[in-house]
RODO-2510 file (C-alpha; in nm, 4 decimals, decimal comma):
residues 349
     n   res          X          Y          Z
     1     x    11,4153    11,1209     8,8244
     2     x    11,2626    10,8903     8,5655
     3     x    11,1722    11,0616     8,2376
     4     x    10,8076    11,0724     8,0955
     5     x    10,6931    11,0037     7,7293
     6     x    10,3165    11,1173     7,6600
     7     x    10,2447    10,7398     7,5150
     8     x     9,8376    10,7721     7,5504
     9     x     9,8795    11,1524     7,3378
    10     x    10,0093    10,9641     7,0744
    11     x     9,7753    10,7644     6,8185
    12     x    10,0904    10,5111     6,6972
    13     x    10,3767    10,4538     6,8444
    14     x    10,5634    10,1423     6,7216
    15     x    10,8792    10,0269     6,5992
    16     x    10,7384     9,9424     6,2266
    17     x    10,8316     9,6194     6,0203
    18     x    11,1329     9,7670     5,8768
    19     x    11,4438     9,9162     6,0422
    20     x    11,3079     9,9228     6,4008
    21     x    11,3830    10,2816     6,4855
    22     x    11,0946    10,4597     6,5824
    23     x    11,0979    10,8486     6,6726
    24     x    11,1982    10,8589     7,0630
    25     x    11,3568    11,1597     7,2944
    26     x    11,7313    11,0833     7,3247
    27     x    11,7915    10,8461     7,6438
    28     x    12,1713    10,8322     7,6214
    29     x    12,0753    10,4416     7,5739
    30     x    12,3627    10,1914     7,6300
    31     x    12,0884     9,8587     7,5917
    32     x    11,8566     9,7440     7,3278
    33     x    11,6221     9,4252     7,4316
    34     x    11,3454     9,2574     7,2618
    35     x    11,0893     9,0518     7,3921
    36     x    10,8678     8,8484     7,2033
    37     x    10,5273     8,7337     7,3890
    38     x    10,4308     8,3790     7,1813
    39     x    10,0345     8,4034     7,4095
    40     x     9,9260     8,7233     7,2290
    41     x     9,5653     8,7081     7,3714
    42     x     9,6903     8,8734     7,6761
    43     x     9,8829     9,1164     7,4994
    44     x     9,5860     9,3792     7,5558
    45     x     9,5793     9,3646     7,9630
    46     x     9,9455     9,3609     7,9226
    47     x     9,9591     9,7134     7,7627
    48     x     9,6785     9,8216     7,9541
    49     x     9,4495    10,0710     7,8025
    50     x     9,6425    10,3882     7,6182
    51     x     9,9142    10,1759     7,7181
    52     x     9,9242    10,2736     8,0635
    53     x    10,1362     9,9724     8,1942
    54     x    10,4233    10,0631     7,9826
    55     x    10,4014    10,4370     8,0056
    56     x    10,3833    10,3262     8,4156
    57     x    10,7222    10,0955     8,3284
    58     x    10,8698    10,4064     8,1556
    59     x    10,8105    10,6662     8,3949
    60     x    10,9457    10,4452     8,6705
    61     x    11,2437    10,2999     8,5221
    62     x    11,3849    10,5461     8,2928
    63     x    11,3321    10,3365     7,9706
    64     x    11,1762    10,3789     7,6250
    65     x    10,9214    10,0862     7,4883
    66     x    10,7510    10,0446     7,2010
    67     x    10,5320     9,7340     7,0293
    68     x    10,4644     9,5670     6,7268
    69     x    10,2287     9,2743     6,7510
    70     x    10,3552     9,0829     6,9773
    71     x    10,7192     9,2151     6,9683
    72     x    10,8507     9,4692     7,2166
    73     x    11,1376     9,7005     7,1939
    74     x    11,2946     9,7859     7,5418
    75     x    11,6117    10,0716     7,4961
    76     x    11,7374    10,2741     7,7926
    77     x    12,0201    10,1957     8,0424
    78     x    12,1651     9,8315     8,1155
    79     x    12,0019     9,7705     8,4374
    80     x    11,6866     9,9457     8,3559
    81     x    11,6330     9,7416     8,0674
    82     x    11,7479     9,4623     8,2204
    83     x    11,4216     9,5368     8,5268
    84     x    11,1897     9,6292     8,2511
    85     x    11,2223     9,3175     8,1056
    86     x    11,1761     9,1233     8,3962
    87     x    10,8468     9,3543     8,4731
    88     x    10,6809     9,2485     8,0936
    89     x    10,7665     8,8880     8,1967
    90     x    10,6108     8,8845     8,5448
    91     x    10,3454     9,0571     8,3802
    92     x    10,2507     8,8346     8,1046
    93     x    10,2962     8,5222     8,3532
    94     x    10,0232     8,6950     8,6140
    95     x     9,8028     8,7484     8,3231
    96     x     9,8423     8,4012     8,2079
    97     x     9,8252     8,2255     8,5100
    98     x     9,4223     8,4225     8,5527
    99     x     9,5574     8,6731     8,7641
   100     x     9,4883     9,0845     8,7122
   101     x     9,7635     9,3211     8,6227
   102     x     9,6158     9,6830     8,7627
   103     x     9,8587     9,9865     8,8194
   104     x     9,9027     9,8153     9,1686
   105     x    10,0455     9,5075     9,0410
   106     x    10,2710     9,6718     8,8301
   107     x    10,4092     9,8935     9,0487
   108     x    10,4703     9,5944     9,2719
   109     x    10,6958     9,3925     9,0062
   110     x    10,8940     9,7358     8,9160
   111     x    10,9469     9,7212     9,3066
   112     x    11,0605     9,3795     9,2984
   113     x    11,2673     9,3780     8,9916
   114     x    11,5947     9,4812     9,1467
   115     x    11,5065     9,1959     9,3795
   116     x    11,6828     8,8225     9,3050
   117     x    11,3668     8,6477     9,4630
   118     x    11,1737     8,7756     9,1764
   119     x    11,1928     8,4303     8,9547
   120     x    10,9439     8,1873     9,1203
   121     x    10,6687     8,4311     9,2528
   122     x    10,4632     8,4252     8,9735
   123     x    10,5379     8,0438     8,8067
   124     x    10,7123     7,8813     9,0785
   125     x    11,0881     7,8511     9,1489
   126     x    11,3295     7,6565     8,9259
   127     x    11,3696     7,3735     9,1811
   128     x    11,0007     7,2825     9,1761
   129     x    10,8739     7,4905     9,4476
   130     x    10,5531     7,6372     9,4503
   131     x    10,4961     8,0134     9,3536
   132     x    10,4030     8,2294     9,6134
   133     x    10,0510     8,3240     9,6377
   134     x     9,7668     8,3374     9,8873
   135     x     9,4330     8,1763     9,7060
   136     x     9,1088     8,3129     9,8800
   137     x     8,7539     8,2316     9,7917
   138     x     8,7592     8,5841     9,6005
   139     x     9,0986     8,6373     9,4651
   140     x     9,4633     8,4867     9,4539
   141     x     9,7443     8,7266     9,6388
   142     x    10,0996     8,7342     9,5397
   143     x    10,3659     8,9477     9,6918
   144     x    10,4340     9,3199     9,6286
   145     x    10,7649     9,3717     9,7671
   146     x    11,0536     9,1516     9,9007
   147     x    10,9262     9,2012    10,2470
   148     x    10,5959     9,0789    10,1657
   149     x    10,7817     8,7509    10,0176
   150     x    10,9384     8,6979    10,3611
   151     x    10,6345     8,7873    10,5512
   152     x    10,4375     8,5101    10,3341
   153     x    10,6638     8,2766    10,4000
   154     x    10,6758     8,3270    10,7831
   155     x    10,3037     8,3331    10,7665
   156     x    10,2919     7,9180    10,6722
   157     x    10,5883     7,8462    10,8843
   158     x    10,5902     8,0180    11,2211
   159     x    10,3621     7,9544    11,5562
   160     x    10,3726     8,3712    11,6250
   161     x    10,5048     8,6199    11,3692
   162     x    10,5335     8,9816    11,4489
   163     x    10,4840     9,2142    11,1443
   164     x    10,6643     9,5147    11,1870
   165     x    10,6292     9,8584    11,0146
   166     x    10,4326    10,1738    10,8413
   167     x    10,1071    10,1688    10,7036
   168     x     9,9909    10,0186    10,3745
   169     x    10,2470     9,7806    10,3880
   170     x    10,0220     9,5070    10,3519
   171     x    10,0849     9,3568    10,7430
   172     x     9,6987     9,2911    10,8140
   173     x     9,5601     9,2616    10,4969
   174     x     9,8084     8,9526    10,4110
   175     x     9,7306     8,7998    10,7896
   176     x     9,3623     8,8560    10,7371
   177     x     9,4017     8,6151    10,3437
   178     x     9,6163     8,3700    10,4559
   179     x     9,3837     8,3375    10,7838
   180     x     9,0954     8,3039    10,5362
   181     x     9,2765     8,0392    10,3023
   182     x     9,3705     7,8022    10,5867
   183     x     8,9805     7,8352    10,7476
   184     x     8,8420     7,7670    10,3840
   185     x     9,1220     7,4341    10,3590
   186     x     8,9919     7,3869    10,7171
   187     x     9,3565     7,3612    10,8656
   188     x     9,2441     7,5787    11,1268
   189     x     8,8800     7,5508    11,2622
   190     x     8,8697     7,9186    11,3820
   191     x     8,9507     8,2696    11,2562
   192     x     8,9886     8,5510    11,5524
   193     x     9,0434     8,8776    11,4753
   194     x     9,1506     9,1578    11,7239
   195     x     9,2951     9,4778    11,7750
   196     x     9,2862     9,7252    12,1278
   197     x     9,0081     9,9867    12,1336
   198     x     9,1971    10,2558    12,1616
   199     x     9,1110    10,6680    12,0072
   200     x     9,3500    10,7255    11,7572
   201     x     9,4583    11,0777    11,8814
   202     x     9,0767    11,1908    11,8797
   203     x     8,7709    11,1741    12,1904
   204     x     8,5246    10,9971    12,0511
   205     x     8,2406    11,0397    12,3348
   206     x     8,0145    10,8152    12,3972
   207     x     7,8861    10,6178    12,1540
   208     x     7,5278    10,4771    12,1598
   209     x     7,4322    10,1225    12,0987
   210     x     7,4843     9,7589    12,2506
   211     x     7,8621     9,6463    12,2867
   212     x     7,9291     9,5373    11,9059
   213     x     7,8088     9,8387    11,8331
   214     x     8,0550    10,0308    12,0629
   215     x     8,3613     9,8591    11,9448
   216     x     8,3149     9,7881    11,5967
   217     x     8,4227    10,1412    11,4498
   218     x     8,7485    10,0397    11,6101
   219     x     8,7526     9,6975    11,4192
   220     x     8,6109     9,7874    11,0721
   221     x     8,9985     9,8117    10,9234
   222     x     8,9544     9,3989    10,9980
   223     x     8,6041     9,3659    10,8948
   224     x     8,7467     9,5504    10,5192
   225     x     9,0363     9,2992    10,5033
   226     x     8,7684     9,0084    10,5789
   227     x     8,5094     9,1389    10,3183
   228     x     8,7488     9,1497    10,0542
   229     x     8,8885     8,8144    10,0614
   230     x     8,5706     8,6208    10,1478
   231     x     8,1946     8,6595     9,9613
   232     x     7,9893     8,8871    10,1684
   233     x     7,7717     8,5898    10,2660
   234     x     8,0208     8,3955    10,3679
   235     x     8,1405     8,6217    10,6011
   236     x     7,8240     8,6722    10,7040
   237     x     7,7809     8,3093    10,7917
   238     x     8,0712     8,2637    10,9284
   239     x     8,0497     8,5537    11,1969
   240     x     7,7106     8,3922    11,2960
   241     x     7,8404     8,0666    11,3399
   242     x     8,1356     8,1907    11,5674
   243     x     8,3797     8,0364    11,2865
   244     x     8,4805     8,4402    11,2522
   245     x     8,5013     8,6220    11,5686
   246     x     8,5977     9,0144    11,5672
   247     x     8,6316     9,1422    11,9310
   248     x     8,8746     9,4006    12,1137
   249     x     9,1950     9,2728    12,2817
   250     x     9,0081     9,2856    12,6436
   251     x     8,7641     9,0048    12,5202
   252     x     9,0799     8,7991    12,4962
   253     x     9,1468     8,7286    12,8819
   254     x     9,0795     8,4100    13,0077
   255     x     9,0889     8,2426    12,6886
   256     x     9,2817     7,9659    12,5068
   257     x     9,2840     7,9677    12,1827
   258     x     9,3068     7,6745    12,0020
   259     x     9,2373     7,5079    11,6303
   260     x     9,2676     7,9308    11,5481
   261     x     9,3970     8,1311    11,3510
   262     x     9,4667     8,4500    11,5950
   263     x     9,5279     8,7896    11,4355
   264     x     9,6105     9,0887    11,6740
   265     x     9,6217     9,4360    11,4778
   266     x     9,7630     9,8079    11,5655
   267     x     9,9572     9,6257    11,8454
   268     x    10,1427     9,9061    11,9176
   269     x     9,8302    10,0089    12,1064
   270     x     9,8897     9,7945    12,3615
   271     x    10,0047     9,7856    12,7228
   272     x    10,2940     9,5191    12,7817
   273     x    10,0562     9,3188    13,0274
   274     x     9,7881     9,3241    12,7473
   275     x    10,0435     9,1932    12,5223
   276     x    10,1543     8,9087    12,7470
   277     x     9,8124     8,8155    12,8331
   278     x     9,7461     8,8058    12,4290
   279     x    10,0442     8,5635    12,3839
   280     x     9,9361     8,3518    12,6303
   281     x     9,6289     8,2708    12,5047
   282     x     9,8118     8,0306    12,2588
   283     x     9,6881     7,6714    12,2203
   284     x     9,7293     7,4088    12,0211
   285     x     9,7263     7,4144    11,6565
   286     x     9,6865     7,7752    11,6315
   287     x     9,9039     8,0441    11,4612
   288     x     9,9273     8,3920    11,5867
   289     x    10,0187     8,7356    11,4134
   290     x    10,1346     9,0726    11,5420
   291     x    10,0623     9,3481    11,3376
   292     x    10,1481     9,7265    11,4143
   293     x    10,3887    10,0214    11,3820
   294     x    10,6204    10,0580    11,6644
   295     x    10,6840    10,4132    11,5394
   296     x    10,3168    10,5010    11,5615
   297     x    10,1110    10,4265    11,8970
   298     x     9,8254    10,6369    12,0345
   299     x     9,8633    10,5189    12,4091
   300     x     9,6861    10,7829    12,6481
   301     x     9,8649    10,9933    12,8789
   302     x    10,0354    10,7688    13,1716
   303     x    10,1182    10,4907    13,0053
   304     x    10,4788    10,4846    12,9423
   305     x    10,5491    10,1894    12,7227
   306     x    10,3928    10,0181    12,4501
   307     x    10,3208     9,6853    12,4763
   308     x    10,4780     9,5728    12,0746
   309     x    10,7668     9,7528    12,1733
   310     x    10,8441     9,5426    12,4637
   311     x    10,7305     9,2420    12,3624
   312     x    10,9780     9,2642    12,0538
   313     x    11,2545     9,3631    12,3104
   314     x    11,1856     9,0286    12,4787
   315     x    11,1140     8,7696    12,2431
   316     x    11,3647     8,8263    11,9611
   317     x    11,5841     8,4916    11,8711
   318     x    11,2975     8,2781    12,0763
   319     x    11,2111     7,9584    11,8890
   320     x    10,9145     7,9364    11,6587
   321     x    10,8392     8,3098    11,6866
   322     x    10,9308     8,4733    11,3391
   323     x    10,9542     8,8972    11,3099
   324     x    10,9526     9,0591    10,9924
   325     x    11,0032     9,4216    10,9360
   326     x    10,8860     9,6326    10,7034
   327     x    10,9857    10,0012    10,5998
   328     x    10,8246    10,2854    10,3528
   329     x    11,0403    10,0878    10,0518
   330     x    10,7585     9,8031    10,0589
   331     x    10,4348    10,0631    10,1298
   332     x    10,2337     9,8942     9,8535
   333     x     9,9387    10,1365     9,8550
   334     x     9,9794    10,4668     9,5923
   335     x    10,2826    10,5288     9,5530
   336     x    10,2536    10,8966     9,7334
   337     x    10,1604    10,6668    10,0114
   338     x    10,5172    10,6049    10,0404
   339     x    10,6700    10,9672    10,0394
   340     x    10,4164    11,0726    10,2759
   341     x    10,5186    10,8105    10,5062
   342     x    10,8982    10,8936    10,4578
   343     x    10,8423    11,2734    10,4892
   344     x    10,6502    11,2297    10,8247
   345     x    10,9508    10,9710    10,9372
   346     x    11,2291    11,2316    10,7868
   347     x    11,0691    11,5245    11,0060
   348     x    11,0643    11,3124    11,3166
   349     x    11,4188    11,2574    11,2930
***
């Protein structure tokens, strides 16, 4: 378990200009590395309020970090010190690129710091390849786990992508972000978001209103992701014009979806026939993303098979179809979400 250091409770904790020997708890340290940052204007954001970003790195990696001016000293076990150094460098590059560094971004860099793919995520790979990111009108999104790197690459490469795994791994959010980016750039003409209208273990009863008002509660997560990537007035305008369409899967029957980025969310709640119908809507110059967790179905009694599991079994290895599998290690919500998912999955074993 990572050691915790009450940095926020100390008025000044730096290694000073002589000796570089701050008062610190015994870490049985084996390594000691100093990092110097040339651009000092971002150091306040790098360290965080009350050094909260440094505290987070300390607690997660079991190292001790002290700062003086633009120099940062990291002490602790060899591998942890190396990871902490890469995380700090990644945070610094992110800030220089105009991106925010919050607790989620720090956690993401920590999670990826033991992956060989960390270099190049923010600044681009040494071979000149562009950095891995999605740019929308409201934000620039970078991967927050190693599997998200694979997923974001698949979103620009494959025609049909299956994103499989637990909640909180960014499956739907990244798909919507990529769809918005392509809609803005003009590489697709329409954005179509769909979900099966299946109750998640609840009985909602009669819902008043017209058809849109009846199905909107089921589609709210898609609206949330959409509004997070585009200004509200643009979302409303594109919804009104038909450039963006949000509808239950039943509305897809009989259509051919050309020049479109099509996303099916909660795909584990489709039947095999619904999934076949949806996949065969694929048209020219389109991309289709199917997101779901095969372990979490809400299909009504009497339905024996999930359309998602059936499709994955049939389409594995088919050319033009990519499959990205997330695990609890890829959960990018609050860290406790990952622990909750692990606890539930462990109890079902």
